[in-house]
ROZANU-156793 format. One record per residue (C-alpha): residue in three letters; x, y, z. Coordinates in nm, 2 decimals, always signed. Example, Ala and Ser with C-alpha at 12.3 -4.5 7.8 and 13.67 -1.06 7.14 Angstrom:
<rs>
+------+--------+--------+--------+
: doro :      X :      Y :      Z :
+------+--------+--------+--------+
:  ala :  +1.23 :  -0.45 :  +0.78 :
:  ser :  +1.37 :  -0.11 :  +0.71 :
+------+--------+--------+--------+
</rs>
This chain:
<rs>
+------+--------+--------+--------+
: doro :      X :      Y :      Z :
+------+--------+--------+--------+
:  leu :  +0.49 :  -1.18 :  -0.56 :
:  leu :  +0.52 :  -0.81 :  -0.46 :
:  gln :  +0.54 :  -0.92 :  -0.10 :
:  ser :  +0.83 :  -1.16 :  -0.12 :
:  leu :  +1.03 :  -1.09 :  -0.44 :
:  pro :  +1.19 :  -0.77 :  -0.32 :
:  asp :  +1.37 :  -0.97 :  -0.05 :
:  ile :  +1.53 :  -1.20 :  -0.30 :
:  ala :  +1.85 :  -1.10 :  -0.49 :
:  ala :  +1.76 :  -0.96 :  -0.83 :
:  ser :  +1.94 :  -1.24 :  -1.01 :
:  gly :  +1.71 :  -1.50 :  -0.85 :
:  arg :  +1.38 :  -1.32 :  -0.86 :
:  arg :  +1.26 :  -1.45 :  -1.20 :
:  asp :  +1.31 :  -1.81 :  -1.11 :
:  ala :  +1.15 :  -1.76 :  -0.76 :
:  ala :  +0.85 :  -1.59 :  -0.92 :
:  leu :  +0.80 :  -1.87 :  -1.17 :
:  ala :  +0.85 :  -2.14 :  -0.90 :
:  tyr :  +0.60 :  -1.96 :  -0.68 :
:  leu :  +0.34 :  -1.94 :  -0.96 :
:  ala :  +0.39 :  -2.30 :  -1.07 :
:  arg :  +0.30 :  -2.40 :  -0.71 :
:  asn :  +0.02 :  -2.15 :  -0.65 :
:  ala :  -0.14 :  -2.08 :  -0.98 :
:  asp :  -0.16 :  -2.43 :  -1.12 :
:  gly :  -0.49 :  -2.35 :  -1.29 :
:  trp :  -0.31 :  -2.10 :  -1.51 :
:  ile :  -0.14 :  -2.18 :  -1.84 :
:  glu :  +0.24 :  -2.13 :  -1.85 :
:  asp :  +0.22 :  -1.81 :  -2.07 :
:  glu :  -0.02 :  -1.65 :  -1.81 :
:  arg :  +0.22 :  -1.73 :  -1.53 :
:  lys :  +0.51 :  -1.60 :  -1.72 :
:  arg :  +0.32 :  -1.27 :  -1.80 :
:  leu :  +0.23 :  -1.22 :  -1.43 :
:  ala :  +0.59 :  -1.29 :  -1.32 :
:  glu :  +0.73 :  -1.04 :  -1.57 :
:  ser :  +0.47 :  -0.78 :  -1.47 :
:  ala :  +0.57 :  -0.81 :  -1.11 :
:  leu :  +0.94 :  -0.81 :  -1.18 :
:  ala :  +0.90 :  -0.50 :  -1.40 :
:  leu :  +0.71 :  -0.32 :  -1.12 :
:  ile :  +0.98 :  -0.40 :  -0.86 :
:  ala :  +1.26 :  -0.30 :  -1.10 :
:  asp :  +1.09 :  +0.03 :  -1.20 :
:  ala :  +1.32 :  +0.31 :  -1.07 :
:  arg :  +1.01 :  +0.53 :  -1.00 :
:  phe :  +0.92 :  +0.28 :  -0.72 :
:  ala :  +1.26 :  +0.21 :  -0.59 :
:  pro :  +1.19 :  +0.34 :  -0.23 :
:  val :  +0.88 :  +0.12 :  -0.21 :
:  phe :  +1.09 :  -0.20 :  -0.26 :
:  ala :  +1.42 :  -0.08 :  -0.11 :
:  pro :  +1.60 :  -0.29 :  +0.15 :
:  gly :  +1.44 :  -0.22 :  +0.48 :
:  ser :  +1.10 :  -0.17 :  +0.34 :
:  arg :  +0.84 :  -0.41 :  +0.48 :
:  ala :  +0.56 :  -0.60 :  +0.33 :
:  glu :  +0.22 :  -0.70 :  +0.47 :
:  val :  +0.25 :  -0.50 :  +0.79 :
:  ser :  -0.03 :  -0.55 :  +1.04 :
:  ile :  -0.15 :  -0.23 :  +1.20 :
:  val :  -0.38 :  -0.19 :  +1.50 :
:  gly :  -0.46 :  +0.12 :  +1.70 :
:  arg :  -0.72 :  +0.36 :  +1.82 :
:  leu :  -0.79 :  +0.72 :  +1.71 :
:  glu :  -0.93 :  +0.96 :  +1.96 :
:  arg :  -1.27 :  +1.13 :  +1.90 :
:  ser :  -1.42 :  +1.41 :  +2.10 :
:  asn :  -1.68 :  +1.30 :  +2.35 :
:  arg :  -1.69 :  +0.95 :  +2.21 :
:  arg :  -1.51 :  +0.62 :  +2.24 :
:  pro :  -1.19 :  +0.60 :  +2.04 :
:  ala :  -1.23 :  +0.46 :  +1.69 :
:  pro :  -1.06 :  +0.12 :  +1.65 :
:  val :  -0.83 :  +0.08 :  +1.34 :
:  ser :  -0.69 :  -0.25 :  +1.22 :
:  gly :  -0.57 :  -0.36 :  +0.88 :
:  gln :  -0.27 :  -0.46 :  +0.68 :
:  ile :  -0.04 :  -0.22 :  +0.50 :
:  asp :  +0.08 :  -0.37 :  +0.16 :
:  arg :  +0.42 :  -0.19 :  +0.19 :
:  leu :  +0.57 :  +0.03 :  +0.46 :
:  val :  +0.88 :  +0.23 :  +0.43 :
:  val :  +1.02 :  +0.40 :  +0.75 :
:  thr :  +1.33 :  +0.61 :  +0.71 :
:  asp :  +1.49 :  +0.86 :  +0.95 :
:  his :  +1.31 :  +1.14 :  +0.77 :
:  glu :  +0.96 :  +1.00 :  +0.68 :
:  val :  +0.71 :  +0.72 :  +0.67 :
:  leu :  +0.56 :  +0.60 :  +0.35 :
:  ile :  +0.24 :  +0.38 :  +0.33 :
:  val :  +0.18 :  +0.21 :  +0.00 :
:  asp :  -0.13 :  +0.02 :  -0.09 :
:  phe :  -0.13 :  -0.19 :  -0.41 :
:  lys :  -0.44 :  -0.18 :  -0.63 :
:  thr :  -0.50 :  -0.40 :  -0.93 :
:  asn :  -0.79 :  -0.21 :  -1.10 :
:  his :  -0.78 :  -0.28 :  -1.47 :
:  ala :  -0.88 :  +0.07 :  -1.55 :
:  pro :  -0.73 :  +0.28 :  -1.26 :
:  pro :  -0.83 :  +0.64 :  -1.22 :
:  thr :  -0.60 :  +0.90 :  -1.36 :
:  gln :  -0.70 :  +1.17 :  -1.11 :
:  ile :  -0.69 :  +1.14 :  -0.73 :
:  ser :  -1.04 :  +1.28 :  -0.72 :
:  asp :  -1.16 :  +0.97 :  -0.91 :
:  ala :  -0.99 :  +0.72 :  -0.67 :
:  pro :  -1.25 :  +0.52 :  -0.48 :
:  arg :  -1.32 :  +0.69 :  -0.15 :
:  gly :  -1.27 :  +0.36 :  +0.04 :
:  tyr :  -0.91 :  +0.35 :  -0.07 :
:  ile :  -0.85 :  +0.71 :  +0.05 :
:  arg :  -1.04 :  +0.63 :  +0.38 :
:  gln :  -0.82 :  +0.33 :  +0.44 :
:  leu :  -0.50 :  +0.53 :  +0.39 :
:  ala :  -0.62 :  +0.81 :  +0.61 :
:  leu :  -0.69 :  +0.57 :  +0.90 :
:  tyr :  -0.35 :  +0.40 :  +0.86 :
:  arg :  -0.18 :  +0.74 :  +0.84 :
:  gly :  -0.36 :  +0.85 :  +1.16 :
:  val :  -0.23 :  +0.56 :  +1.36 :
:  leu :  +0.12 :  +0.58 :  +1.22 :
:  gly :  +0.13 :  +0.95 :  +1.29 :
:  lys :  +0.09 :  +0.87 :  +1.66 :
:  leu :  +0.38 :  +0.62 :  +1.64 :
:  tyr :  +0.61 :  +0.85 :  +1.44 :
:  pro :  +0.51 :  +1.20 :  +1.56 :
:  gln :  +0.84 :  +1.36 :  +1.45 :
:  arg :  +0.82 :  +1.23 :  +1.09 :
:  pro :  +0.58 :  +1.32 :  +0.81 :
:  val :  +0.36 :  +1.02 :  +0.71 :
:  arg :  +0.30 :  +1.00 :  +0.34 :
:  ala :  +0.05 :  +0.76 :  +0.17 :
:  ala :  +0.01 :  +0.64 :  -0.18 :
:  leu :  -0.17 :  +0.40 :  -0.41 :
:  leu :  +0.04 :  +0.20 :  -0.65 :
:  trp :  -0.18 :  +0.09 :  -0.94 :
:  thr :  -0.02 :  -0.23 :  -1.06 :
:  glu :  -0.19 :  -0.25 :  -1.40 :
:  thr :  -0.07 :  +0.08 :  -1.55 :
:  pro :  +0.18 :  +0.11 :  -1.34 :
:  glu :  +0.13 :  +0.44 :  -1.17 :
:  phe :  +0.21 :  +0.59 :  -0.83 :
:  met :  -0.07 :  +0.81 :  -0.69 :
:  glu :  +0.03 :  +0.99 :  -0.38 :
:  ile :  -0.26 :  +1.13 :  -0.18 :
:  ser :  -0.19 :  +1.48 :  -0.04 :
:  ala :  -0.17 :  +1.53 :  +0.34 :
:  pro :  -0.46 :  +1.78 :  +0.33 :
:  ala :  -0.68 :  +1.53 :  +0.15 :
:  leu :  -0.59 :  +1.26 :  +0.40 :
:  asp :  -0.64 :  +1.50 :  +0.69 :
:  ala :  -0.99 :  +1.59 :  +0.56 :
:  glu :  -1.09 :  +1.23 :  +0.51 :
:  leu :  -0.97 :  +1.13 :  +0.86 :
:  ala :  -1.16 :  +1.43 :  +1.02 :
:  ala :  -1.48 :  +1.32 :  +0.84 :
:  ile :  -1.44 :  +0.96 :  +0.96 :
:  leu :  -1.38 :  +1.07 :  +1.32 :
:  gln :  -1.67 :  +1.31 :  +1.32 :
:  arg :  -1.92 :  +1.06 :  +1.17 :
:  asp :  -2.19 :  +0.94 :  +1.41 :
:  asp :  -2.16 :  +0.57 :  +1.47 :
:  arg :  -2.53 :  +0.53 :  +1.55 :
:  ala :  -2.63 :  +0.62 :  +1.19 :
+------+--------+--------+--------+
</rs>
């Protein structure tokens, strides 16, 4: 729903969400489908997240690249970015997470999530060298936007690229 609804006119989103869920969540009762649709619609309509779902933002963007490591083979990176926003001034990577009890502090976010964003940011930094690349987690259950600082992402990427692959 978060992938396709932003591309549909706001007036038709609710019907599109309910029709999608009727086709793809047929094991759910109607009230559950309605709650999920309303939750997704509220997230998309939330002004705090407007840039994430703005026209021109893209969903489910495949990413493939290599990151250089000193005296070793480049590190391959591949994955899928949940939402990518590229403007004239910056790049924003957003990864949706559905944890029922999301962390309230960045330091409590699962390291794997930070690692993933650091790798994506590393690749996109090579594609957009003149623009800052920001990265954030969007917790869909609360809903909260948790931006990870550039120094934290840089440190995580450095740790990944320094790690010995033979271990």
